[in-house]
N, C-alpha and C positions, 0 to 999 in steps of 0.2 A: 464813654468809658471803654478803654482799650483792654479787651479781654485778655489778649496775649501778654501784655505787660503785668497783669495781675499775678501771673504764674511765672514770671521771668526772674531768674536767680543769677543772671549774668553778672559777674564781678563779686559774687558772694562766696565765701568759704564755709564749707560744711565739714564737721567732724562726726563720724559715726562709729560707735563702739559695737563690737560683735558684727563687723561688716563683711566677714568672710563668707557667710552662707545665710540661707534662710531669709527672714525678714529684714535683717541687717543689710544683706547684699541687695535686696529689693529696693531699700531706701537709698543706698549708695547710687544705684543705677538711675532712679527716678530724679534724684537731685542733681546728678550730673547732666541728665537729659534736658533739665530745665536751665542749665547754663552754670551751675555751681562748680567750683573746684573742690573736690572731695578728698578728705583724708580718711582712708579706710583703715580702721584699727581693728586688730583681732588678737586673741590669745595665740593663734596660729598665724605667723607672718606669711606663711605659704598661701594660706587661704585668702588673706588680706591682699596679697600680691596678685593672685588670680583674679580677684574682683577688680582691682586697679587696672590690670592689663586689659580686661574685657571692656572697661569703660573707655580706655585710651583707644583701643581698636575701633570702638564705635564712634570715635570723634570727640569724646569728652576729655576732661582733665582730672586726674586722680593720682594719688601716691599712696603707697601702703606703709603701715608701721605696726610693729608688735605692741600689744598693750595688754597686761594682766590687770584687770580692774580691781583685783584684791590687793595690789601693790600700790600704796599711795605715791611712791616715787614715780611709778609708771604713769600714773594720772598726770602728775606734774610734767613728766617728760612728753606726754602726748600733746599737751596744750603748747608747751615750748617748741616741739617740733613743727606743729602747725603754724605758729607765728614765724618761726625761722623760714619755713617753706613759702608761705603766702602772706605774711605780714599781719594777719588779723584772724579773728574768728567771728563768724556771723550766725551760724546755725550750729546747734549741738543736738545730736540724736543719740540719747541714752538708751541703747537697745540691748547691751549685754545684760544677761540675767540668768538665774539658775533656780532650779527647784521645780516643785509641782509634780504633775504626772500621776497623782494619786499614790504617791510612794512615801508619804510622811506619817506613818503610824505613830501616834503621839507617845506610845510607850516604848518605841524603839529608837527614836532620834534623841540626841543629846544637845547640851548647850553648845558645843562646838559646831554642830550642824546649824543650829539657829543663828548663831553669830556669823557664820559663813554665808547664809542666805541673805541676812540683812545687810552685810558688808557689801555684797555684790549688787543687791536689788535697791538698796536705799542709800547707804554711805557713798558709794561710788558715783551715782548721779548727783548727789548733793555736793561732793567735792569737785567734780567736773564743772558743775554750774559756778561754783565759787571762783574757780580758776579762769572761766571763760567769759563771765559776765562783764569784767572790767574792759576787756577788749571789745566786746559787743557795744558797750556804752561809748567808748572812744570812737568806734567806726560809725555810729549812728544807726545800726541795724542789728537787731538780735532776736533770735527765736530759738527756744529750747523745747525739744520734743522728747518726752519720756515714753517709752513703750511699756505700758503696764499690762493688765490683763483682765478678762472678764472674771478671773477668779478673785479679783478684788472686791467683787460684789456678790459673787455666787456663794452658795452654801453647799459644801460636799464633803465627804469623808477624806481623811488623810492629806489634806491640803491646807492645814491651819497656818503653817509658817509662811509658805510661799503666798498664799491668799493675803495674809495680813501684811506681808511685806509690800506687796503690790497695792494694798489699801493705803499704806503709809505713804507710798509714792504719789498716789492720787491727792491725799490730803496735803502733803508737802507742797506740791505744785499749786494747789489752790491758795495756800498761804503765801508762797514765794512770789506769786503774781503781784501781791501788794508790795513786796520789797523791791521787785525789779521794774515794775511798771514805770515809776518816776524816772528810771535810768534808760527808758526807751527799750526794754527788753521784755518780750512776751515768754510765757512758759505754759505749755499745754501737754496733756496726755492722750495717747491713742491706746485703747484697750481692745486688742484683738480677741475675737471668739475663736472657735476651732479653725485653725488655719492649716492648710496643706503644707507641712514642713517636715523635715526628718524627725523633729521632736515629737510631733503628733503622731507620725507613722510608727514610732516605737511603742505606742500604747493603743492605737486605733485597731479595732476589730470590725468585720462587717456588721455585727450585731449592734455594737456601740455607735457606728456611723448611722445605722438606721434609726436608733433612738434619737440621736442628735437632730437628724433631719425632721423627725416628727415634731420637733419643738422650734423649728426654724422656718419662718414664713417664706424667705427666698430659699428655695430647695436645693441648696448645695452648700458645701463647707467653703471657708474663705480661701482665697489664693493670696500669695505674697503681694501681688499687685494691688489687691484691695486695701491692704494695710499701708503699703507705700504711697498710695494715692491720698490717704488721710495725712500721711506725714508731710506730703508736698503742700497740701492745703495749709497746714499750720506753718510750714517754713516760709511760704510765699507771701508777697504783699496783699494777697486777696483776704487774708485773715488779720489784717493790720489792727483791727479793734476786738480781737478775741484773745483772751488770756485767762489762765486759771481754770480751764475747762478740761473735762474728760470726754472723748468721743469714743462711744462704743461702736466697733465695726464687727457686726455679729449676725448679719442677715436677718436682723429684726427679732431675733429669738434668743434662746438661752441653750448653750451647749455645755454639759457637765460630763464628768467621767463616771458618774454612778448610774 
């Protein structure tokens, strides 16, 4: 068994949404480091271009494009751009997401908010899967990784819409595995616990961090590289017989905002 080849993505084409910073950027970097050509998409094309430029300077292959995942035309354009640039799609990382942070008071949010969260966190990944899977089938290699959240299984206040949208993403993947498997395409989810990103920094206090670590056997919060490593596992041939799964990357514990 050649260990290196099990993680080799040479010749593969990866699309990452929300690749301009945070977990998305980490995913772009690790996939490029494993040999994939990466399409970095983000609402901010400037952020996407910065990620792509850094990958190229490090010796990898990447291009940048803007994509608002709320815009169905943008989703179509993202896959078309990828195929025009690299001829196919092999790996899709649905990372772009919105919501959470303990800010969803059920008496203060409205239907428009709920629809927006579900559009970004559920519909956009589903639509990109629908667009990308035929190319994956044609190429003979396909892996989809959705970035979900520990909030999909946690119970905490003011998180009902975000948490339920991520739970829907989990259940959607476990069912789509049956649709995509015969086509030679795998689909799995990575559920980060509390990870050191700008989003976490916006709500984290020293007191909250201390409480989180009390319930975390590995006594630190997650780093972007921890999540990106799980994404690489699902993207690479090493996980060729794994589909429909959710991998919790959380230091062995539970981190909540309450």
